[in-house]
SEMARLO-410875 format. One record per residue: residue number from 1; x, y, z of N, C-alpha, C, O in turn. Coordinates in steps of 0.1 Angstrom, whole numbers, m for minus. Example, Ala and Ser with C-alpha at 12.3 -4.5 7.8 and 13.67 -1.06 7.14 Angstrom:
<keba 1 <132 m57 78> <123 m45 78> <132 m33 78> <142 m33 85>> <keba 2 <128 m22 71> <137 m11 71> <129 0 79> <134 11 80>> 
***
This chain:
<keba 1 <m9 799 588> <m15 788 580> <m2 783 570> <9 789 570>> <keba 2 <m7 769 561> <4 767 550> <m4 772 540> <m16 769 539>> <keba 3 <1 781 534> <m5 783 522> <5 782 509> <16 785 510>> <keba 4 <m1 775 497> <0 770 485> <2 781 474> <m8 786 470>> <keba 5 <9 783 471> <10 797 461> <16 791 447> <28 789 446>> <keba 6 <8 788 439> <12 785 422> <13 793 413> <5 802 412>> <keba 7 <21 791 406> <26 805 403> <35 818 410> <36 830 407>> <keba 8 <39 810 418> <48 819 430> <59 829 423> <63 840 427>> <keba 9 <65 822 409> <78 830 407> <73 840 398> <81 849 393>> <keba 10 <61 841 395> <54 852 383> <54 865 386> <60 868 397>> <keba 11 <50 874 379> <49 892 380> <39 891 394> <43 895 405>> <keba 12 <24 884 392> <17 886 403> <22 877 415> <25 884 425>> <keba 13 <24 862 416> <29 858 426> <39 861 434> <40 858 446>> <keba 14 <51 869 427> <59 874 435> <49 882 447> <47 877 459>> <keba 15 <44 894 443> <42 906 451> <27 891 461> <28 892 474>> <keba 16 <20 883 459> <12 876 468> <23 868 479> <19 866 491>> <keba 17 <34 864 475> <42 858 482> <49 868 493> <52 864 505>> <keba 18 <51 881 489> <58 892 496> <48 891 505> <51 889 517>> <keba 19 <34 893 501> <19 898 511> <21 889 523> <21 893 535>> <keba 20 <22 879 520> <19 864 529> <32 860 538> <32 857 550>> <keba 21 <41 859 529> <53 855 541> <55 853 551> <60 842 556>> <keba 22 <50 868 559> <57 872 570> <48 866 580> <52 866 591>> <keba 23 <35 860 577> <28 856 591> <21 842 585> <11 837 590>> <keba 24 <28 836 576> <24 824 572> <36 814 566> <47 818 562>> <keba 25 <32 800 568> <40 795 559> <41 787 544> <38 775 541>> <keba 26 <47 798 533> <43 799 524> <51 788 511> <62 790 508>> <keba 27 <43 778 506> <48 772 495> <50 775 481> <42 773 471>> <keba 28 <62 779 481> <65 789 464> <65 773 451> <74 765 450>> <keba 29 <52 773 444> <52 763 433> <58 771 420> <54 783 418>> <keba 30 <64 767 413> <63 772 398> <64 762 387> <67 750 390>> <keba 31 <63 768 375> <66 760 356> <78 752 361> <79 739 362>> <keba 32 <91 763 365> <102 762 360> <112 764 374> <124 762 372>> <keba 33 <107 768 389> <113 773 402> <107 770 415> <101 760 416>> <keba 34 <109 777 424> <100 776 435> <106 762 446> <117 758 447>> <keba 35 <100 760 450> <96 752 464> <96 742 455> <106 735 455>> <keba 36 <85 739 448> <77 728 441> <75 731 430> <72 743 427>> <keba 37 <77 720 418> <73 725 401> <63 720 398> <62 709 403>> <keba 38 <51 724 389> <38 716 384> <35 720 370> <38 732 368>> <keba 39 <33 716 363> <30 719 352> <12 716 352> <8 705 357>> <keba 40 <4 724 349> <m10 730 357> <m16 722 342> <m28 722 343>> <keba 41 <m11 716 331> <m22 713 318> <m19 697 323> <m24 688 316>> <keba 42 <m13 693 333> <m13 679 335> <m17 675 345> <m12 679 355>> <keba 43 <m29 664 345> <m33 666 357> <m29 654 368> <m34 652 379>> <keba 44 <m15 645 360> <m8 638 367> <4 645 379> <9 642 389>> <keba 45 <7 658 369> <16 664 376> <14 674 388> <22 682 393>> <keba 46 <m2 672 391> <m10 683 397> <m9 671 410> <m3 673 420>> <keba 47 <m15 661 408> <m14 651 415> <m1 648 427> <0 647 439>> <keba 48 <9 648 417> <24 644 423> <27 658 434> <32 658 445>> <keba 49 <21 670 425> <25 683 437> <19 679 451> <25 678 461>> <keba 50 <5 677 449> <m3 677 463> <2 664 468> <m1 662 480>> <keba 51 <6 656 464> <12 646 473> <25 649 478> <28 645 490>> <keba 52 <32 655 471> <48 662 478> <49 669 486> <60 670 491>> <keba 53 <36 677 490> <33 690 496> <23 691 510> <22 699 519>> <keba 54 <14 677 507> <5 673 518> <m5 682 519> <m7 690 510>> <keba 55 <m15 684 533> <m22 693 542> <m16 705 542> <m6 708 548>> <keba 56 <m26 713 534> <m27 727 533> <m39 730 537> <m49 723 537>> <keba 57 <m36 747 543> <m48 758 546> <m52 762 536> <m64 759 535>> <keba 58 <m47 768 525> <m54 778 515> <m40 773 500> <m29 767 500>> <keba 59 <m47 779 490> <m40 774 475> <m45 791 471> <m55 797 474>> <keba 60 <m32 794 462> <m35 808 456> <m30 806 443> <m18 803 443>> <keba 61 <m37 807 427> <m31 802 416> <m30 817 409> <m39 825 407>> <keba 62 <m22 817 408> <m15 832 396> <m7 834 381> <m1 843 376>> <keba 63 <m13 817 378> <m5 812 370> <m19 808 360> <m31 809 363>> <keba 64 <m13 803 346> <m22 801 335> <m15 812 321> <m14 824 322>> <keba 65 <m12 804 308> <m8 811 294> <m25 810 292> <m35 803 295>> <keba 66 <m22 819 284> <m32 824 268> <m27 826 260> <m15 828 260>> <keba 67 <m35 825 248> <m28 831 238> <m35 845 235> <m48 845 236>> <keba 68 <m30 854 231> <m36 869 224> <m32 873 209> <m20 872 207>> <keba 69 <m39 875 201> <m39 877 189> <m52 883 180> <m62 889 184>> <keba 70 <m49 880 169> <m65 883 157> <m74 875 159> <m69 863 160>> <keba 71 <m87 876 159> <m97 866 163> <m100 867 147> <m109 860 142>> <keba 72 <m95 874 139> <m94 871 121> <m90 858 120> <m98 850 116>> <keba 73 <m77 855 124> <m73 840 113> <m69 836 131> <m57 834 133>> <keba 74 <m77 834 141> <m78 827 157> <m83 812 153> <m93 809 147>> <keba 75 <m73 801 157> <m78 790 154> <m83 782 165> <m81 789 174>> <keba 76 <m88 770 170> <m95 761 180> <m82 756 188> <m82 752 199>> <keba 77 <m68 755 178> <m53 750 185> <m53 763 193> <m58 761 204>> <keba 78 <m50 774 191> <m50 789 198> <m56 788 213> <m51 789 225>> <keba 79 <m69 784 206> <m79 791 217> <m78 777 229> <m84 778 240>> <keba 80 <m73 767 228> <m69 756 235> <m62 756 244> <m63 750 254>> <keba 81 <m49 767 239> <m39 772 251> <m40 778 261> <m31 779 268>> <keba 82 <m54 782 262> <m61 792 275> <m68 782 283> <m64 778 294>> <keba 83 <m75 778 278> <m87 767 284> <m82 753 289> <m87 745 297>> <keba 84 <m68 751 282> <m60 741 288> <m52 743 300> <m50 735 308>> <keba 85 <m46 756 300> <m38 762 309> <m44 768 318> <m46 762 328>> <keba 86 <m49 782 316> <m51 792 325> <m68 788 334> <m72 790 345>> <keba 87 <m72 783 321> <m88 778 327> <m88 763 338> <m89 761 350>> <keba 88 <m86 753 325> <m87 737 334> <m78 738 344> <m83 737 356>> <keba 89 <m61 741 342> <m50 742 351> <m55 750 366> <m51 746 377>> <keba 90 <m60 758 364> <m68 762 377> <m76 757 382> <m74 752 393>> <keba 91 <m89 755 376> <m97 747 382> <m95 731 384> <m102 724 391>> <keba 92 <m86 726 378> <m83 714 382> <m71 716 397> <m70 708 406>> <keba 93 <m67 725 396> <m57 725 409> <m70 728 423> <m67 730 434>> <keba 94 <m81 728 419> <m95 731 435> <m102 714 432> <m106 706 441>> <keba 95 <m104 710 420> <m110 696 417> <m101 685 430> <m104 679 439>> <keba 96 <m87 690 421> <m78 677 425> <m74 684 442> <m71 677 452>> <keba 97 <m75 695 441> <m72 698 460> <m76 698 468> <m70 698 479>> <keba 98 <m96 698 465> <m104 698 473> <m100 686 484> <m102 687 496>> <keba 99 <m92 670 477> <m91 662 486> <m74 664 493> <m69 653 494>> <keba 100 <m67 673 497> <m54 675 502> <m60 690 507> <m51 693 515>> <keba 101 <m65 695 508> <m69 708 517> <m75 706 528> <m83 697 529>> <keba 102 <m70 715 541> <m81 710 555> <m91 715 554> <m95 721 544>> <keba 103 <m100 714 565> <m116 721 567> <m114 735 564> <m102 740 564>> <keba 104 <m124 742 560> <m122 758 564> <m110 761 557> <m105 771 562>> <keba 105 <m106 757 550> <m98 758 538> <m104 769 525> <m115 769 521>> <keba 106 <m92 777 519> <m95 785 507> <m86 781 493> <m74 780 491>> <keba 107 <m92 780 487> <m90 787 471> <m91 800 464> <m102 805 462>> <keba 108 <m79 806 460> <m80 820 459> <m73 818 439> <m62 816 436>> <keba 109 <m83 820 429> <m81 816 415> <m77 831 406> <m77 841 413>> <keba 110 <m75 833 397> <m70 844 390> <m73 845 380> <m67 838 372>> <keba 111 <m88 855 372> <m90 860 361> <m83 871 355> <m71 871 354>> <keba 112 <m93 883 348> <m86 894 348> <m97 902 339> <m105 895 332>> <keba 113 <m98 915 338> <m106 926 335> <m112 920 323> <m124 921 324>> <keba 114 <m105 913 310> <m111 913 298> <m126 911 292> <m134 915 283>> <keba 115 <m125 900 303> <m142 896 300> <m152 908 302> <m163 905 297>> <keba 116 <m152 917 306> <m159 924 312> <m152 941 303> <m160 949 298>> <keba 117 <m138 944 303> <m137 955 295> <m124 951 282> <m112 954 284>> <keba 118 <m128 944 273> <m117 937 264> <m112 948 254> <m117 959 251>> <keba 119 <m97 940 251> <m91 947 240> <m92 940 225> <m98 930 222>> <keba 120 <m83 946 216> <m79 943 205> <m69 932 205> <m58 935 209>> <keba 121 <m71 920 201> <m63 907 203> <m64 900 212> <m56 891 216>> <keba 122 <m76 904 220> <m81 896 233> <m91 889 238> <m95 891 249>> <keba 123 <m95 878 228> <m109 873 229> <m109 860 232> <m119 854 234>> <keba 124 <m91 855 230> <m93 840 240> <m88 846 256> <m86 836 263>> <keba 125 <m86 859 263> <m85 858 276> <m96 862 279> <m99 858 290>> <keba 126 <m106 870 270> <m123 871 278> <m124 860 280> <m123 856 291>> <keba 127 <m127 848 267> <m133 839 274> <m128 833 287> <m134 830 297>> <keba 128 <m116 833 285> <m114 823 299> <m116 830 311> <m122 825 321>> <keba 129 <m111 842 312> <m114 848 322> <m129 849 327> <m131 851 339>> <keba 130 <m137 848 319> <m153 852 322> <m156 834 324> <m167 832 330>> <keba 131 <m151 822 320> <m153 812 325> <m151 807 341> <m156 797 347>> <keba 132 <m140 817 344> <m131 813 355> <m143 820 365> <m148 814 375>> <keba 133 <m146 832 361> <m156 842 370> <m162 831 369> <m157 823 377>> <keba 134 <m172 826 362> <m185 816 362> <m183 806 370> <m190 802 379>> <keba 135 <m170 801 366> <m165 785 375> <m168 788 396> <m174 782 405>> <keba 136 <m162 801 395> <m160 806 413> <m176 805 416> <m181 796 421>> <keba 137 <m184 816 411> <m195 822 417> <m205 807 417> <m210 803 428>> <keba 138 <m206 798 403> <m215 785 404> <m208 776 418> <m214 772 428>> <keba 139 <m198 775 416> <m192 760 426> <m189 764 439> <m186 756 448>> <keba 140 <m189 779 440> <m186 785 455> <m195 776 466> <m190 771 475>> <keba 141 <m209 777 462> <m219 769 466> <m227 757 473> <m237 755 481>> <keba 142 <m214 749 463> <m213 736 467> <m201 730 472> <m200 718 474>> <keba 143 <m193 738 474> <m180 737 484> <m184 726 495> <m194 729 502>> <keba 144 <m175 713 499> <m182 712 508> <m168 715 522> <m157 719 519>> <keba 145 <m172 711 536> <m163 714 542> <m162 728 550> <m155 731 560>> <keba 146 <m166 733 545> <m165 747 549> <m155 756 537> <m152 767 536>> <keba 147 <m153 747 530> <m139 753 516> <m148 766 514> <m160 767 516>> <keba 148 <m137 778 508> <m143 790 504> <m134 790 492> <m122 787 492>> <keba 149 <m139 794 484> <m138 799 468> <m142 814 463> <m152 820 466>> <keba 150 <m131 817 456> <m130 833 453> <m121 832 439> <m113 822 439>> <keba 151 <m121 840 429> <m113 850 423> <m110 858 424> <m116 866 431>> <keba 152 <m96 863 418> <m90 879 420> <m88 882 403> <m80 877 395>> <keba 153 <m98 893 399> <m95 898 382> <m93 911 384> <m99 922 384>> <keba 154 <m76 906 386> <m66 926 382> <m68 932 369> <m71 926 358>> <keba 155 <m68 944 371> <m66 948 364> <m46 949 356> <m38 942 361>> <keba 156 <m43 957 346> <m32 953 343> <m22 957 353> <m26 966 360>> <keba 157 <m10 952 356> <0 961 366> <1 969 355> <m2 970 343>> <keba 158 <11 976 367> <23 988 363> <34 977 362> <41 980 352>> <keba 159 <38 967 368> <51 960 365> <47 956 347> <55 959 338>> <keba 160 <36 951 344> <36 941 333> <35 950 324> <34 945 312>> <keba 161 <34 965 325> <38 977 315> <44 970 301> <39 966 290>> <keba 162 <61 970 308> <70 971 297> <67 957 288> <69 957 276>> <keba 163 <64 948 291> <60 937 281> <43 937 275> <40 931 265>> <keba 164 <35 942 283> <22 938 275> <16 954 272> <7 955 263>> <keba 165 <21 964 278> <15 979 276> <9 984 263> <1 994 263>> <keba 166 <12 979 254> <10 980 241> <m5 976 237> <m12 982 228>> <keba 167 <m9 966 243> <m22 961 244> <m30 968 253> <m42 968 252>> <keba 168 <m25 975 262> <m35 980 271> <m32 998 273> <m31 1004 283>> <keba 169 <m32 1002 262> <m33 1015 257> <m45 1023 264> <m55 1018 261>> <keba 170 <m46 1034 273> <m57 1037 281> <m61 1037 291> <m66 1047 297>> <keba 171 <m60 1021 295> <m64 1016 307> <m51 1022 317> <m39 1023 315>> <keba 172 <m62 1024 331> <m53 1029 343> <m41 1015 347> <m46 1004 347>> <keba 173 <m28 1015 351> <m22 1004 356> <m27 1000 368> <m36 1008 373>> <keba 174 <m25 994 373> <m25 986 390> <m15 984 394> <m10 975 387>> <keba 175 <m6 989 406> <6 983 415> <2 974 420> <m7 974 428>> <keba 176 <13 961 416> <15 947 422> <16 946 439> <18 935 444>> <keba 177 <15 954 445> <13 954 461> <0 956 459> <m6 946 461>> <keba 178 <m7 968 455> <m22 962 455> <m30 954 455> <m38 949 464>> <keba 179 <m26 950 438> <m31 938 440> <m34 923 446> <m44 915 446>> <keba 180 <m18 924 455> <m19 914 464> <m30 915 475> <m36 906 478>> <keba 181 <m30 925 478> <m36 928 487> <m52 923 485> <m60 922 494>> <keba 182 <m57 919 470> <m66 909 470> <m68 896 475> <m78 891 481>> <keba 183 <m57 891 472> <m54 878 481> <m53 873 487> <m56 862 487>> <keba 184 <m47 879 499> <m42 884 511> <m62 883 518> <m65 874 526>> <keba 185 <m72 895 511> <m83 899 516> <m91 882 514> <m95 875 524>> <keba 186 <m92 876 500> <m90 862 497> <m91 851 510> <m100 846 516>> <keba 187 <m78 851 511> <m70 843 520> <m72 841 536> <m73 830 542>> <keba 188 <m73 856 543> <m75 857 553> <m89 861 556> <m93 862 568>> <keba 189 <m97 862 548> <m109 868 550> <m123 856 548> <m122 844 544>> <keba 190 <m131 860 552> <m141 844 555> <m152 851 537> <m164 851 542>> <keba 191 <m153 855 528> <m157 856 514> <m153 845 511> <m143 838 514>> <keba 192 <m163 845 503> <m166 828 493> <m173 830 482> <m182 838 484>> <keba 193 <m172 827 471> <m184 827 456> <m180 844 452> <m190 851 452>> <keba 194 <m165 852 449> <m165 866 450> <m154 862 443> <m144 854 445>> <keba 195 <m161 873 429> <m149 880 420> <m143 897 424> <m148 907 421>> <keba 196 <m132 894 433> <m123 903 438> <m122 912 422> <m119 906 411>> <keba 197 <m123 924 422> <m119 930 410> <m107 941 419> <m108 946 430>> <keba 198 <m96 944 410> <m91 953 417> <m86 958 401> <m82 952 391>> <keba 199 <m90 971 403> <m88 981 393> <m78 997 396> <m76 1005 387>> 
***
């Protein structure tokens, strides 16, 4: 299969690429690196990406920014970071990508555990993750042409602890290699409308 991995140069994306590339033609897409580049907050950039890539069989999105900060001082502008990037960026990959993906293809998005296991400073992430999970469950039943849609909801990665471990005191970290297997399950399996948790 020809599989597009958006966020291929990120922490999760690197593990996903490693898990898929031995058996598939993996097209690596990043914001600043990879085979192609895209700004997921810009629909014109997404359209240009799909035009450059051509038809494909599966898309995995492991990308998107979100604001972490104290709710007491949080503003709409800070909330919009996650809404425009992680939420609508990934959703637009699906909405625009529908016209470029082959029949019976699949989309796999990325949310996270914070909408059901929150942390301090994580309200914006909880909002976005919950919305992504809800979109996938609701949209999957209407996907045309046999297309499948799932979302992976990982816990904090072992490899992310040096940067974000202080936010996740008391959480059991998950190895990136195990998280990547959830994406493999989504891409190579038959499930649709699933929130695949990796905790």
